[in-house]
C-alpha angles and dihedrals in degrees: 000000000000119000106276095226093058127094098165107060113166089240092063129066115258089213120048125182113211132184129198121197126219090209136189115199120215104250111255093342110107094173093055090044091053090052090052091047093051090049089057091047089055091048090050091051091050088055091053100256119166089190134021123193128204128194133267112294089356091159096052140052108268130196140067116342115194092197094053090046093049093049097036086224137069113302122229093260094055092044089055093045095051122085141190119271088249096052144117093292097050089045091053093046091047092054091054093042090053092047094049099032093235137134119231132196118188137165121239145153105267121203118216110249093222101038118033091196092065119085131185131203093233145170121214123210113207122187131186085268093056137261109353096185147286136263116216117210111254101190107055122192112250122262102346095062101027089062090063111020141056115221119250122248103208139065104203130182111213115224108214135163085255089061132265115324128195122202129201126167126230108287088028087064103040110045101019109065092168090075094058091045092052092048091051094045085054089055109269114153095179125046116203122198118190100192145178105208112179123222096270127148111292091000095148092046091049092050090050094048095046093048092050092046092054090048095047099044092049099034093234138112117263131200125192120189116194138190122248138200126016129314114179107311095342127096119196129208105212114200096142109188143192117199146158143193123286136196136239084005126053121259129334128227108223096178135351132182130219127230100286134072107295144145116225119198133189139159119240118216111212093179086067090047090051091053089056090048090055086058097040112021092175096163091056089049095047091052095037128027092008095045091114089060091048090050091048092053091049091049092049091052091048090052092049091050092047091051092048091051095054 
């Protein structure tokens, strides 16, 4: 395990080029959506990306489903549309990732390998060596997502040759700062947020602010990829963004998309990030001199959970 206060290990690149896709799925046509997704992956590779990120449930049709709501469980169509993590989509993405030497993160409806009636709102991370794993959304929206999905039960950090990457999905990222903090205390130097932000007032501004806050408070880079356009009854706001911390200011937008389909690309400088860590090695403090505070916070959470479970 690498030292937790480091973001510039010699095994990882000091410069990392990342792309985020403002992406419009093809409504209820996973095959056509996959072809669009792979076209964007090829475009990202042509622009020098080491990693390209797609939105929440990018592979699948996303929005209200009357059948799921009526049954309070996944409907037959969504059960048929979902697939295992190791499935046709991950195989197709892996072939292109291997060909182009690129990493890909995309959202999809994952079917449980032991119980086909259980679905997860998941994000897959595919490397040139194949599928590395999936993250399953922990904080599901109520009731839209709880009608269809089961919450995940793990908060993994993915060790890649690009460095350690933490993934959270949409609501995970916005209103639950503990998740980002845990990922960073476990070593993540890049937070990735596949999201589905609807076209609400100030949606793009909110996405920008939340991404910069997560980057600043954890001294990492953060990348949020959002959906665009209209799928079914849902309208999406775009505004995909890549940002990082800044001093003496607060947060810096490195790239941000508009409201249409678009791929934004920027290069992250981890030597600069390491210089800030030399000044403020907060992870080392939280797991060292400030360990009593970390323990106290954990104990308070445990007490809150115990009380809620009574």
